[in-house]
Kinemage of the C-alpha trace (Angstrom):
@kinemage 1
@onewidth
@group {chain A} dominant
@subgroup {mainchain}
@vectorlist {calphas} color= white
{ca met a 1} P 101.283 62.865 122.348
{ca his a 2} L 104.726 62.494 120.538
{ca ile a 3} L 104.965 64.268 117.045
{ca leu a 4} L 107.922 63.690 114.816
{ca tyr a 5} L 108.337 67.054 112.732
{ca leu a 6} L 110.509 67.010 109.633
{ca his a 7} L 111.513 69.958 108.093
{ca gln a 8} L 114.923 70.419 106.162
{ca tyr a 9} L 114.675 74.365 106.122
{ca phe a 10} L 113.608 74.884 109.959
{ca cys a 11} L 114.312 78.507 110.826
{ca pro a 12} L 114.722 79.540 114.574
{ca pro a 13} L 113.224 83.017 115.576
{ca asp a 14} L 116.654 84.492 115.452
{ca gly a 15} L 117.244 83.251 111.956
{ca ser a 16} L 116.727 84.838 108.698
{ca gly a 17} L 113.961 83.172 106.940
{ca gly a 18} L 110.294 81.939 107.352
{ca thr a 19} L 109.376 80.633 110.953
{ca arg a 20} L 106.368 78.825 110.209
{ca ser a 21} L 107.544 75.451 111.542
{ca tyr a 22} L 108.772 77.203 114.738
{ca glu a 23} L 105.522 78.819 115.181
{ca ile a 24} L 103.439 75.631 114.754
{ca ala a 25} L 105.973 73.628 116.831
{ca val a 26} L 105.968 75.933 119.787
{ca arg a 27} L 102.249 75.794 119.894
{ca leu a 28} L 102.003 72.241 119.966
{ca val a 29} L 104.404 72.181 122.772
{ca lys a 30} L 102.114 74.621 124.630
{ca ala a 31} L 99.270 72.424 123.976
{ca gly a 32} L 100.838 69.816 125.986
{ca his a 33} L 102.651 67.587 122.926
{ca thr a 34} L 106.099 66.544 122.725
{ca val a 35} L 107.625 67.662 119.560
{ca asn a 36} L 110.875 66.164 118.100
{ca leu a 37} L 111.950 67.983 115.159
{ca ile a 38} L 114.724 66.942 112.776
{ca thr a 39} L 116.232 69.607 110.368
{ca ser a 40} L 119.386 70.766 108.699
{ca ser a 41} L 121.851 73.566 109.753
{ca ala a 42} L 120.893 75.560 106.655
{ca phe a 43} L 119.033 78.404 108.369
{ca phe a 44} L 120.582 78.397 111.761
{ca pro a 45} L 122.766 81.423 112.256
{ca lys a 46} L 126.464 81.201 112.743
{ca ser a 47} L 126.199 82.135 116.204
{ca tyr a 48} L 125.061 78.544 116.805
{ca gly a 49} L 128.132 77.157 115.978
{ca ile a 50} L 126.847 74.042 114.219
{ca lys a 51} L 129.569 72.144 112.618
{ca lys a 52} L 128.240 68.462 113.446
{ca thr a 53} L 124.859 66.919 114.316
{ca thr a 54} L 123.779 68.990 117.122
{ca lys a 55} L 120.679 68.419 119.802
{ca leu a 56} L 119.198 71.425 121.645
{ca ile a 57} L 115.860 72.675 122.830
{ca ile a 58} L 114.186 75.824 121.605
{ca asp a 59} L 111.160 76.968 123.687
{ca gly a 60} L 110.495 73.413 124.458
{ca ile a 61} L 111.029 72.109 121.057
{ca lys a 62} L 113.551 69.225 121.083
{ca ile a 63} L 115.544 69.838 117.811
{ca thr a 64} L 118.048 67.583 116.120
{ca ile a 65} L 120.086 69.490 113.627
{ca leu a 66} L 121.943 67.823 111.016
{ca his a 67} L 125.066 69.624 109.642
{ca ile a 68} L 124.003 69.940 106.046
{ca pro a 69} L 124.820 73.333 104.622
{ca tyr a 70} L 122.328 74.732 102.023
{ca ser a 71} L 122.175 77.957 100.192
{ca asn a 72} L 120.370 79.484 97.357
{ca lys a 73} L 123.804 80.236 95.760
{ca met a 74} L 124.336 76.483 95.318
{ca asn a 75} L 124.141 75.002 91.930
{ca lys a 76} L 121.713 72.277 91.142
{ca tyr a 77} L 123.812 69.358 91.801
{ca gln a 78} L 124.954 70.565 95.233
{ca arg a 79} L 121.192 71.034 96.220
{ca ile a 80} L 120.230 67.750 95.026
{ca trp a 81} L 123.097 66.029 96.952
{ca ala a 82} L 121.850 68.218 100.094
{ca phe a 83} L 118.487 67.015 99.492
{ca ile a 84} L 119.380 63.308 99.331
{ca lys a 85} L 121.860 63.475 102.301
{ca phe a 86} L 119.252 65.033 104.435
{ca ser a 87} L 116.514 62.425 103.679
{ca leu a 88} L 118.976 59.478 104.260
{ca leu a 89} L 120.183 60.863 107.775
{ca ala a 90} L 116.905 62.071 108.717
{ca thr a 91} L 115.516 58.737 108.226
{ca ile a 92} L 118.191 57.334 110.366
{ca tyr a 93} L 117.447 59.748 113.230
{ca ala a 94} L 113.828 59.456 112.696
{ca ile a 95} L 113.582 55.586 113.386
{ca gln a 96} L 115.967 56.112 116.496
{ca gln a 97} L 113.028 57.770 118.256
{ca arg a 98} L 111.680 56.076 121.340
{ca ser a 99} L 107.995 56.326 119.945
{ca ile a 100} L 106.014 58.545 117.580
{ca asp a 101} L 102.266 59.042 117.455
{ca leu a 102} L 102.221 61.041 114.356
{ca thr a 103} L 104.877 62.295 111.679
{ca phe a 104} L 104.546 65.787 110.214
{ca ala a 105} L 106.591 66.272 107.214
{ca thr a 106} L 106.716 69.711 105.414
{ca ser a 107} L 108.136 70.459 101.908
{ca thr a 108} L 109.939 71.695 100.261
{ca pro a 109} L 112.203 69.689 99.250
{ca leu a 110} L 109.801 67.087 97.967
{ca thr a 111} L 112.420 64.413 99.463
{ca ile a 112} L 111.217 65.172 102.926
{ca ile a 113} L 108.448 62.503 102.295
{ca ile a 114} L 111.195 59.670 102.191
{ca pro a 115} L 112.156 60.012 105.905
{ca gly a 116} L 108.398 60.986 106.634
{ca tyr a 117} L 107.059 57.755 105.101
{ca ile a 118} L 109.689 55.568 106.593
{ca ala a 119} L 109.046 56.856 109.976
{ca ser a 120} L 105.215 56.628 109.741
{ca lys a 121} L 105.561 52.993 108.738
{ca phe a 122} L 108.234 51.983 111.254
{ca phe a 123} L 106.144 53.429 114.044
{ca lys a 124} L 102.752 52.572 112.597
{ca ala a 125} L 101.858 56.243 112.883
{ca pro a 126} L 99.789 58.595 110.711
{ca leu a 127} L 101.653 60.830 108.337
{ca ile a 128} L 100.783 64.487 107.585
{ca phe a 129} L 102.106 66.006 104.525
{ca glu a 130} L 102.460 69.738 104.174
{ca val a 131} L 102.832 71.360 100.716
{ca arg a 132} L 104.249 74.782 100.669
{ca asp a 133} L 105.140 74.779 96.905
{ca leu a 134} L 104.221 72.471 94.015
{ca trp a 135} L 107.294 70.268 93.471
{ca pro a 136} L 108.516 69.326 90.944
{ca asp a 137} L 106.458 71.749 88.994
{ca leu a 138} L 108.516 74.742 89.985
{ca pro a 139} L 111.968 73.467 89.544
{ca ile a 140} L 110.743 72.075 86.106
{ca ala a 141} L 109.292 75.544 85.341
{ca ile a 142} L 112.498 77.526 86.079
{ca gly a 143} L 114.711 74.950 84.238
{ca ile a 144} L 116.404 73.382 87.181
{ca ile a 145} L 114.937 69.836 86.381
{ca lys a 146} L 115.371 69.371 82.474
{ca asn a 147} L 116.276 65.394 82.225
{ca arg a 148} L 113.185 63.567 81.250
{ca phe a 149} L 114.114 60.564 83.440
{ca ile a 150} L 114.531 63.039 86.638
{ca lys a 151} L 111.204 64.545 85.792
{ca lys a 152} L 109.523 61.133 85.717
{ca ile a 153} L 111.003 60.065 88.993
{ca thr a 154} L 110.106 63.261 90.668
{ca lys a 155} L 106.499 63.173 89.545
{ca arg a 156} L 106.275 59.650 90.594
{ca leu a 157} L 107.625 60.852 94.221
{ca glu a 158} L 105.068 63.691 94.171
{ca thr a 159} L 102.141 61.039 93.361
{ca phe a 160} L 103.602 58.712 96.111
{ca ala a 161} L 103.803 61.492 98.774
{ca tyr a 162} L 100.074 62.087 98.242
{ca thr a 163} L 98.815 58.683 98.277
{ca gln a 164} L 100.765 57.751 101.302
{ca ser a 165} L 99.691 60.662 103.411
{ca ser a 166} L 96.724 60.229 105.677
{ca thr a 167} L 96.169 64.211 105.542
{ca ile a 168} L 97.782 66.780 103.112
{ca ile a 169} L 98.184 70.415 104.294
{ca ala a 170} L 97.915 72.737 101.158
{ca leu a 171} L 99.125 76.437 101.809
{ca ser a 172} L 97.008 78.027 99.207
{ca pro a 173} L 93.699 77.271 97.314
{ca gly a 174} L 95.792 76.918 93.999
{ca ile a 175} L 98.081 74.273 95.520
{ca lys a 176} L 94.802 72.385 96.889
{ca asp a 177} L 93.359 72.504 93.480
{ca glu a 178} L 96.491 71.244 91.626
{ca ile a 179} L 96.792 68.305 94.063
{ca ile a 180} L 93.128 67.261 93.455
{ca lys a 181} L 94.051 67.264 89.783
{ca gln a 182} L 96.368 64.343 90.615
{ca ala a 183} L 93.159 62.249 91.414
{ca val a 184} L 93.653 62.687 95.053
{ca asn a 185} L 90.495 62.680 97.404
{ca pro a 186} L 89.723 66.190 98.237
{ca glu a 187} L 88.365 65.163 101.655
{ca lys a 188} L 92.106 64.377 102.727
{ca ile a 189} L 93.358 67.881 101.700
{ca val a 190} L 93.151 70.698 104.108
{ca glu a 191} L 93.977 74.451 103.132
{ca ile a 192} L 96.047 76.098 105.939
{ca pro a 193} L 97.821 79.195 104.372
{ca asn a 194} L 100.899 80.992 105.643
{ca ala a 195} L 99.939 83.205 108.510
{ca cys a 196} L 100.341 86.607 110.272
{ca asp a 197} L 102.224 87.022 113.459
{ca ile a 198} L 100.229 89.990 114.552
{ca ala a 199} L 101.761 90.625 117.959
{ca leu a 200} L 105.267 90.341 116.742
{ca phe a 201} L 104.616 93.006 114.258
{ca thr a 202} L 103.009 95.301 116.538
{ca val a 203} L 106.030 97.790 116.875
{ca lys a 204} L 106.548 100.652 119.010
{ca arg a 205} L 107.246 104.139 117.472
{ca glu a 206} L 110.635 104.156 119.134
{ca asp a 207} L 111.558 100.977 117.184
{ca lys a 208} L 110.661 102.649 113.954
{ca lys a 209} L 112.680 105.720 114.812
{ca arg a 210} L 115.630 103.688 115.901
{ca phe a 211} L 115.693 101.853 112.541
{ca leu a 212} L 115.595 104.960 110.650
{ca ser a 213} L 118.244 106.711 112.835
{ca gln a 214} L 120.391 103.568 112.436
{ca asn a 215} L 119.965 103.717 108.656
{ca his a 216} L 119.888 107.345 108.052
{ca tyr a 217} L 120.907 107.296 104.563
{ca leu a 218} L 117.318 106.136 103.662
{ca gly a 219} L 116.137 109.715 104.229
{ca thr a 220} L 112.838 110.902 105.346
{ca gly a 221} L 110.944 110.344 102.237
{ca pro a 222} L 108.486 107.269 101.381
{ca leu a 223} L 110.482 103.720 101.503
{ca ile a 224} L 109.509 100.755 99.589
{ca thr a 225} L 110.975 97.319 101.003
{ca tyr a 226} L 111.676 94.050 99.666
{ca ala a 227} L 112.751 91.595 102.440
{ca gly a 228} L 113.341 88.126 101.021
{ca thr a 229} L 115.406 85.837 98.858
{ca ile a 230} L 117.289 87.078 95.885
{ca gly a 231} L 116.944 84.019 93.735
{ca ala a 232} L 116.533 83.288 90.061
{ca ile a 233} L 112.710 82.736 90.704
{ca asn a 234} L 112.104 85.978 92.499
{ca gly a 235} L 113.051 88.425 89.812
{ca val a 236} L 114.268 91.055 92.155
{ca glu a 237} L 115.969 92.965 89.184
{ca tyr a 238} L 112.461 94.046 88.711
{ca ile a 239} L 112.968 96.706 91.448
{ca ile a 240} L 116.026 98.190 89.608
{ca tyr a 241} L 114.115 99.023 86.637
{ca leu a 242} L 111.234 100.397 88.811
{ca ala a 243} L 113.903 102.412 90.712
{ca glu a 244} L 115.429 103.823 87.611
{ca ala a 245} L 111.915 105.038 86.432
{ca met a 246} L 111.130 106.396 90.024
{ca leu a 247} L 114.472 108.371 89.975
{ca his a 248} L 112.923 110.662 87.342
{ca leu a 249} L 109.478 111.000 88.955
{ca asp a 250} L 110.444 111.543 92.629
{ca pro a 251} L 114.021 110.867 93.783
{ca lys a 252} L 112.974 111.067 97.394
{ca ile a 253} L 110.999 107.621 97.153
{ca gln a 254} L 113.499 105.157 98.358
{ca phe a 255} L 113.778 101.271 97.712
{ca leu a 256} L 115.343 98.837 100.158
{ca ile a 257} L 116.421 95.185 99.311
{ca cys a 258} L 117.174 93.180 102.348
{ca gly a 259} L 118.347 89.778 101.458
{ca asp a 260} L 120.744 87.375 99.885
{ca gly a 261} L 120.751 84.874 97.154
{ca ala a 262} L 122.055 83.508 93.945
{ca lys a 263} L 121.235 86.624 92.129
{ca leu a 264} L 122.529 89.218 94.573
{ca glu a 265} L 125.611 90.141 92.699
{ca tyr a 266} L 123.692 90.371 89.377
{ca val a 267} L 121.176 92.749 91.026
{ca lys a 268} L 123.872 94.999 92.609
{ca gln a 269} L 125.648 95.211 89.237
{ca met a 270} L 122.411 96.107 87.535
{ca ala a 271} L 121.796 98.840 90.183
{ca ile a 272} L 125.157 100.230 89.521
{ca thr a 273} L 124.701 100.128 85.633
{ca lys a 274} L 121.288 101.929 86.023
{ca asn a 275} L 122.943 104.358 88.349
{ca val a 276} L 120.477 103.758 91.060
{ca leu a 277} L 122.643 102.126 93.804
{ca asn a 278} L 122.898 104.215 96.964
{ca lys a 279} L 120.882 106.894 95.306
{ca asn a 280} L 117.390 105.601 95.641
{ca thr a 281} L 118.025 102.006 96.018
{ca trp a 282} L 119.906 100.274 98.936
{ca ile a 283} L 120.709 96.660 99.347
{ca ile a 284} L 121.549 95.220 102.753
{ca pro a 285} L 122.188 91.861 104.169
{ca pro a 286} L 119.040 89.582 105.468
{ca leu a 287} L 117.937 90.287 108.927
{ca pro a 288} L 116.630 87.837 111.618
{ca lys a 289} L 112.966 87.422 111.529
{ca asn a 290} L 112.783 88.982 115.009
{ca arg a 291} L 114.219 92.282 113.517
{ca ile a 292} L 111.894 92.274 110.300
{ca pro a 293} L 109.086 93.978 112.343
{ca ser a 294} L 111.165 97.141 112.970
{ca leu a 295} L 112.156 97.133 109.169
{ca leu a 296} L 108.680 96.904 107.736
{ca ser a 297} L 107.334 99.419 110.460
{ca ala a 298} L 109.590 101.979 109.004
{ca ser a 299} L 108.434 101.200 105.383
{ca ser a 300} L 105.643 102.879 103.648
{ca ala a 301} L 104.804 99.600 101.490
{ca cys a 302} L 106.480 96.316 100.819
{ca leu a 303} L 106.995 94.263 97.677
{ca ser a 304} L 106.612 90.636 97.051
{ca leu a 305} L 107.953 89.546 93.609
{ca phe a 306} L 108.182 86.646 91.418
{ca gln a 307} L 109.188 85.668 87.828
{ca pro a 308} L 105.908 85.677 85.460
{ca leu a 309} L 105.469 81.840 85.785
{ca pro a 310} L 101.986 80.372 85.977
{ca glu a 311} L 103.117 77.969 88.798
{ca met a 312} L 103.917 81.009 90.956
{ca arg a 313} L 100.406 82.047 91.193
{ca his a 314} L 99.735 79.588 93.947
{ca asn a 315} L 102.660 80.641 96.301
{ca ser a 316} L 102.265 81.614 99.918
{ca ala a 317} L 105.040 83.680 100.415
{ca asn a 318} L 106.066 84.863 103.992
{ca lys a 319} L 106.802 88.358 102.794
{ca phe a 320} L 102.972 88.688 101.743
{ca phe a 321} L 101.750 87.738 105.243
{ca asp a 322} L 104.311 89.660 107.385
{ca thr a 323} L 103.468 92.888 105.294
{ca leu a 324} L 99.857 92.317 106.140
{ca ala a 325} L 100.723 91.882 109.916
{ca ala a 326} L 102.638 94.963 110.036
{ca gly a 327} L 99.717 96.964 108.577
{ca lys a 328} L 101.423 98.038 105.413
{ca pro a 329} L 100.414 98.007 101.920
{ca ile a 330} L 101.655 95.065 100.036
{ca ile a 331} L 102.659 95.468 96.231
{ca ile a 332} L 103.057 92.296 94.130
{ca asn a 333} L 103.866 91.598 90.405
{ca tyr a 334} L 102.090 88.318 89.870
{ca ser a 335} L 98.474 87.185 89.498
{ca gly a 336} L 96.622 84.452 91.538
{ca trp a 337} L 94.937 84.097 94.928
{ca gln a 338} L 96.949 86.933 96.603
{ca ala a 339} L 96.183 89.235 93.828
{ca glu a 340} L 92.502 88.651 94.159
{ca ile a 341} L 92.809 89.258 97.989
{ca ile a 342} L 94.528 92.574 97.248
{ca glu a 343} L 92.048 93.815 94.822
{ca glu a 344} L 88.853 92.679 96.802
{ca tyr a 345} L 90.031 94.178 100.204
{ca gly a 346} L 92.042 97.223 98.986
{ca ile a 347} L 95.277 96.203 100.676
{ca gly a 348} L 97.883 97.161 97.998
{ca leu a 349} L 98.626 97.130 94.216
{ca val a 350} L 98.908 94.383 91.725
{ca leu a 351} L 101.406 95.348 88.971
{ca glu a 352} L 101.082 94.152 85.427
{ca gly a 353} L 103.163 94.410 82.600
{ca tyr a 354} L 106.795 96.120 82.244
{ca asn a 355} L 105.953 99.694 81.607
{ca phe a 356} L 108.161 100.740 84.351
{ca pro a 357} L 107.381 104.629 84.058
{ca ser a 358} L 103.645 103.851 84.417
{ca ile a 359} L 104.291 101.321 87.176
{ca ala a 360} L 106.320 103.657 89.073
{ca glu a 361} L 103.573 106.499 88.867
{ca lys a 362} L 101.019 103.891 90.385
{ca ile a 363} L 103.294 103.432 93.208
{ca arg a 364} L 104.085 106.911 93.700
{ca leu a 365} L 100.471 108.040 93.826
{ca leu a 366} L 99.973 105.483 96.717
{ca val a 367} L 102.932 106.187 98.761
{ca lys a 368} L 102.631 110.134 98.453
{ca asp a 369} L 98.861 110.087 99.490
{ca glu a 370} L 99.101 109.731 103.294
{ca glu a 371} L 95.347 109.206 103.688
{ca leu a 372} L 95.340 106.553 101.038
{ca leu a 373} L 98.508 104.903 102.447
{ca asp a 374} L 97.105 104.799 105.949
{ca gln a 375} L 93.614 103.523 104.877
{ca thr a 376} L 95.425 100.699 102.885
{ca gly a 377} L 97.526 99.700 105.808
{ca gln a 378} L 94.536 99.707 107.931
{ca asn a 379} L 92.756 97.437 105.427
{ca ala a 380} L 95.706 95.026 105.307
{ca leu a 381} L 95.892 94.660 109.229
{ca glu a 382} L 92.093 94.108 109.346
{ca ile a 383} L 92.505 91.065 106.925
{ca ala a 384} L 95.503 89.810 108.816
{ca lys a 385} L 93.241 89.612 111.876
{ca asp a 386} L 90.207 88.513 110.369
{ca lys a 387} L 91.701 85.759 107.800
{ca phe a 388} L 95.207 85.074 108.510
{ca asp a 389} L 95.940 85.246 112.370
{ca arg a 390} L 98.687 82.710 113.198
{ca asn a 391} L 96.865 81.629 116.418
{ca val a 392} L 93.587 80.724 114.739
{ca leu a 393} L 95.228 78.810 111.760
{ca val a 394} L 97.586 76.929 113.827
{ca asn a 395} L 94.897 75.946 116.374
{ca lys a 396} L 92.971 74.578 113.277
{ca leu a 397} L 96.078 72.360 112.323
{ca ile a 398} L 96.706 71.327 116.025
{ca lys a 399} L 93.020 70.059 115.890
{ca ile a 400} L 93.709 68.042 112.859
{ca ile a 401} L 96.926 66.579 114.267
{ca glu a 402} L 95.379 65.547 117.498
{ca his a 403} L 92.425 63.880 115.617
{ca lys a 404} L 94.670 62.055 113.174
{ca ala a 405} L 96.695 60.764 116.262
{ca gly a 406} L 93.363 59.509 117.778
{ca asn a 407} L 93.355 62.289 120.680
{ca thr a 408} L 89.993 63.894 119.551
{ca pro a 409} L 86.781 63.272 117.850
{ca ser a 410} L 86.166 63.863 114.396
{ca asn a 411} L 84.096 67.064 114.514
{ca ile a 412} L 87.060 69.488 113.647
């Protein structure tokens, strides 16, 4: 079967970002299918030297890379142009394929539906649309989209995406519920959340020791890590307030921020102002996904953060699942389905409010209690294996893809 896979933000395993599309595509190839993936250069490391449209093969995945830079640091007009440019060029390259049995388009951005829809009609192939975040709800919520006309157009594009897709993949229960509210038939929506790469995050003790020796400034005390984007929606400045409070409680407890984004300099400056930078708070550049396991293995617990927006309750953040795969407690500051899982299975902490001395004390009690820390980590790993194993969830998706393309019976 020939699958056209469209994802503007595809990240290779040696890139700094989520690798869901890579993990899906590589398993499709192993299942005997041909995958032609069209993406942008946004998440490819500089070592690839991409300065024009490039074609390469990674682990059997045939990839067309359109040289369209993208960064969380771009302003909204630069981002919009990147979305439009990619959708236009991706459409051109998509219809140049020899044949397509199925089109798989994954958002964000929402504009991915344009090449996805055109390719599916051109080749008369079914279209599967994957919804990772609710657009345009999120850009509207954080004030990126303010113009009434643009709001109307993007909402219509969202409705169009849902109605024109033969199947919709939702990455969380909340996303599925919100799509159903758009009068979409629930039977065409399948929930397949982000997943845990358990084998990847099974790290030897030597790797943990090596990471700590290479980053000796982190000391030997508990380490709490945030590895992800430092953007407006993430609210990473939360860590600085937390670190300030923790400095008075236990200066041996360290915070490590690993990432980049529009708010990086703001967070650094705040850390300087609060007198925590390079004392109990450290900020390092993003690491490739294949180096994140060593980082998490050296951590006592990990953070996943977002601004207090109702729309973020439905997120399916990679860092949440990576933490579970690493067998570490996960600490979040938002409500929703992930918070419910944390509380039901005892796999971390759900932080509420902004009383940072009180919040810091809760975290201190967790990371200083070795027995509690170990048990919470074991609980996290068990949930990773039982509910979010990548192999199980991708196999479910492959069956859906094969069925929609007419290769298997409907008893999925």
